[in-house]
Structure formats: C-alpha cells, structure tokens
N, C-alpha and C positions, 0 to 999 in steps of 0.2 A: 018547217023544213022548206027550203027554197026549191024552185023548179029545177035549178041547176044541180042541186044536191040529189033531188029525186032522179034526175036523168043519169047521174053518175052511179047511183045505187042500182038503178035498173040495168045499166051496162054491166056492172059487176055481177049481178045475179044471172044475167043472160050468159055471161062468159063462163061462170061456174057451171051453169046448166049445160052449156055446149061441151065443156071439158068432161063432165060426167057422161053425157051421151056418147061422145067420141071414145071414151075409155071403155064403155060397155060394148060398143061395136067392135073395138079392137080385141077385147077379151073373147067375145063370141067367135070372131074370125080366127083368133089364135088357137082356141080350143078345137075348132073344127079341123084346122090344119094339123095341129099337134097330134091328134088321134086318127088322122087319115093315114092311108098306106104311104102316100108320098111324104107326109110329114114325119112319119116314123123312120122312113129311110133317110131323110135329110138329117134328122137329129142323131140317128145311128152313125152317120158318116161324120157329122160335126157335133161333138158333145157339148160345145159351148165354151171351151177353153183350149189353149194351146200349151205345149210344153215350154217352160221357161228356159232361157239360154243357160248354158253351163256357167256356173259361178254366181248365179243369182242368189243373193242373200235370202235366208229364210227368217221370217219373223218381223216384228215391228220394233225398231230400236227405241230406247227411251227418249232420245232427242227428237225422234219423229212424233212420239206421243205429245211432247211439249209443243212442237211446231203445230201439230193438229189443233191443240187447244188455243194457242195464240192466234192462229189463222181464223178460227171460228169466232173468237172474241172480237177481233178487229172487224170482221165482216158484219157482225151484228151491229156494232157501233157505226160502221159506214152506212149501212142501210137505215139505221135510226136517224142519223143526221141528214142523210140524203132525202128521206121522206119528209123530214121536218121543214127543210127549206124549200122543198117543192110544193108544200101545202099552200103557199101563197100568203100566209099570215105574216104580219109585220114582225120582224125579229125583236127580241128583247134588248139586244145590244149590237153594236157594230165594232169591228176590229180594224185597226190601221197598223200595218207593219212598220217597224223602224227601218227595215231594209229597203231603202229607196235609192235608186241610182240617180246621179246628177242629171237634171233636166227632165226627170219623170215626175208625174204627179203621184202622190200617195194613193194607193188603191184601198178604198173602204169596202169591206165585205161584212156580211152578217156573221155573228158569232157561231151560228150553225154551220155556215160554209167553212169558217176557220176550223171548227172541230172536224168536219168532213175531210178537209185537206190534211190536217195533222194526223188523223188516224190512217188516212191513205198512205202517208209517208211511213208510218210504223209498219203498216201491212206490207208495203213494198220492201222495206228492209228485211222483214221477216221472210218474205218470199225469196229474196236473193240468197239469204242464208240457207233456206230450205233447198233451193236448186243446187247450190254449191255442195252441200252435204250429200245431196242425192247422188251427184256424180262422183264425189270422193269415195263414198261408201259402196258404190255399185247398186244402190237402191233404184236407180233409174231403170234398170232392167225389169223391174216389177210393173212399171206403168208405161214404158215406151214399147210399142209393137215392133217386133223384129221379123215378122213374117206376114205375108198377105193372107195367110189362113185365119188371121184374126178377124177378117171381115165376115166370112160365112159363119164362123163360130160366134161372133157377136149377134148375128141374126138369129142363130139357134138359141142363144141365151135369152134374147128378147122374146122369142116365141114361147119359151118355157116359162119366163116370168109372167107374160100376159095370159098364158093358159092356166095360171095358178098352180102349175106343176113345176115348181122352181128347180133350177139346176143345182146339183150338189157342188158346193164351193167351199174351199178351205182358204180363206183370205190370209191366214198365217203363212201359208206356203206359196200360194199362187192365186191371183185374181182371175175370174173368168173374163172372157174377151170383151164383153160389154162393159164391165167395170174398168178394164184396162183402157178402153177407148175413152170412156167418160173421164177417168182421172187424167189421161193424157191431154184431152181437150181442155179440161179445167186448168191444169197447171201451165201448159205450154201455148194455149191459144186464148182462152177466155181471160185469164189473169193478165197477160201482156196487153191485150186489147183494152181491158179496164184501166190499166196503169197509164197507157199512152194517151187514151182519150181523156182520162181524168186529168192528166198533166196539162193537156191542151186547154181544158176548161178552167184550170186553176190560175191563181195569181202568180204562180211560179213561171208561167209561160211568158217569154219576152214579148214586149209590146210590138217590136219590129224584128221578127225572126228572119234569119237568113234563108236562102234557098236550100233545099226544096221545101223546108218546113212552113214557109209562108203560104203554101198552097193547101196546107192542112188547116182548113177553116174551122171556126167554132161550130158551124152548122154540121159539118162532117163529123166532128167529134161527138156531138149530141146524138147523131144517127147511130153511132157505135155504142155510146155509153149506156143508154137506157136499155136496149135489148140485151146487152151483156149482163146488166143487173137482173133482168128478168130470168136470164139463163141461170145465174147463181141461185136465185130464189127457188127455181124449179129443181135444180140439182140438189140443193139442201133438203127440200121436202122429200124427194125420192130417196136420197141417200139415207137420211135419218129414218124414214119409214122402213126401208129394207134392213137397216141395222137392227131396229127394234123388233122386226117381225121374222128374222131369220136366225134366231139364237142370240137374243139381246145380251145375256150375261157374258157369253164368250166373245162376242163382237166388241163389247165395251171394254173387256179386258185387253183385247188387241189394241184398241184405239186410245184408251186412257190409262191402261195399266202396263202396257208393253209386255204382256205375258199371254200364254195360250191356255190358261187354266179356266176352271169353272167357279172360281171364288167370286165374292161380291166386291172385290177391290175396285174393279173397273166401274161397276155401277155406282159406288160411293164417289169415285173421282168424277164421274160424269155428272152426278147430282151436284157436287160442289162447283163444277165448271158451269153448269146451268144456272145455279144460284148467282154466281158472279156475273153472268151475262144479264140476268134479269135485274140485278141491282144496278149494274152499269146503265142499262136501258133507261131506268127511271132517274138515275143520278145526273145524267147529262142535261142539266138545267142551267139557265143563265147565272143563277146565284153561285153555282159550283164552278162554271166555266170561266167567269170573269177574273177571279184571282189568278188562275193558271194562265189565261190569255195575256194578262198584264205583264207577265214575265217576258213576253216576246214582242209586245207592241202596246199601242194605246187602245183602250176600250172606252167607247162612248155609249 
C-alpha cells in the first residue's frame, strides 16, 4: 500500500472517528436538554410537527412508490459511475458522440462519464415527472412548509431523535417537521443544484455559452456538485436508517407498497428493489456498457 493510499485511509478513519464523537456529544446534549425543565416545556409547546393544510392528500399513491424506486435506482448508478471515474484509473473505453455541431471538435469522454451523464438524464426526467405529479395531485402540501412554525417544530423533532426518545410520527398521514424540511431541501434545493452543476460539467454544456451562463464556470460547478453528492449520501444513510428503525414493515409498505398495512408486501418489494440495485452496481462494466453506448456514438 502506497503512502498516498495510507494517508487517504487515515483521513477516512479520522473522519469516521470525528463523526462518531460529534454524534455522541450531540446525543448527550440532546438528552440533557430533552429531560430538563426547559426542554420539557419546549417540546410541550412544539411537538415536532405542524397540522397539514386543508386538502392535503393522505397516504402514498402508487405512482409515488414507483417514483421512489426509480429515483433510488438512478442515484445508486449515478454514485457508482461518479466514484468510478473519480478514482483516477484509466477507463476501459472512450465514447465519442455523433452529435457534433459544425465547426466543433468531437468530445471524447470515458465510458464511465458517458454512463454518469446518461443516468443523470434519466434521473432528471424522472424528477420532472415527479414534481409535475406532485403539484397536480396536491402531494406538494406534504413536503412544502406552509407555516413558520415548521422551524421550532423541526428543532423539537431533532432533539427528540438525538435524545433517542423519538417523536411519534405517522408518515402515512403527515410528516414531522424535520422530515418535511429534509424532503423539501432534497427535492427543491439539492436536486436542482445537482442537475444544474452536473449539466455544466457535462458534454451537453455548449462550448461558447451566452451570457449570463458564461460566468458559470467549471470550477464553480465543481464546488457545488461534490458537496451536493455528499449531502445525498448523508440523506440516504439517515433516511434508510430511520425507516428501518422506526417500524420497518409499515414504513416499507408506505414507500414500496403504497399501503398502510402490516403485511410483508413492502418488505418483499424493498428486497427486490435492493437486489436490482446490487445487480446494476456490478453490471455496469465496460463489456456491458460498450454495446449500449455504440447505439449513440463511437466507442474506442
């Protein structure tokens, strides 16, 4: 193992150690506040959730369950391809698109970047469909805050989670305020930032853009793109952890079965979804990608 690899490993271990220590300190502080007189009064005043607006739909629609799966599937492959071409290893193949404007040189990219951009496009289309359906069906009222009371209630929910005395939440009817803010930030802030910065870094971005886009440099896009990816990883880890630890069977029925029962249907669907993601993770190799990429350009 090289000195560089050792240094990277040491940084990762120190980062993990720092996260564990910080989490332990937060848990101790939250438990102290949660069971103090002031903390009890605060949580008594702000339970951790707000009343949903009138007309808010109840439950998870089947289209939303499918959207949830497709979104997760795309994100897994986006992270897989992104980590692969960031590893610095020489790619197994290169892709050259047939779509070249007169006077422009063909852009050659690694097949891993081609996969990353292709899955990005599918993820973007899926996201547009999701947002449109969200507003058409009124589902936006479940994740868009409509009152400033969401802020103190989100703090209350965070304290309850960190104190390990978790808030009582029924996601089939209403998300708690911390969930609402997290979903709002993910859908309407993080996802657009990922899409815009990813477009700037892709070969789809024009070589000579017009104002004001010419001031959106590649360096600025990189500053945005990597932290957003880290946010998505952190969100997924926390999200999946809470789903599995706060009533896994019922939560998975909500998310993958579109029902509020206690059957094993959601667990089975989640298992199938997980298997498909694992298979896709190992399937995206050059031998598999080359025939597909040749449909859209030249592979060398």
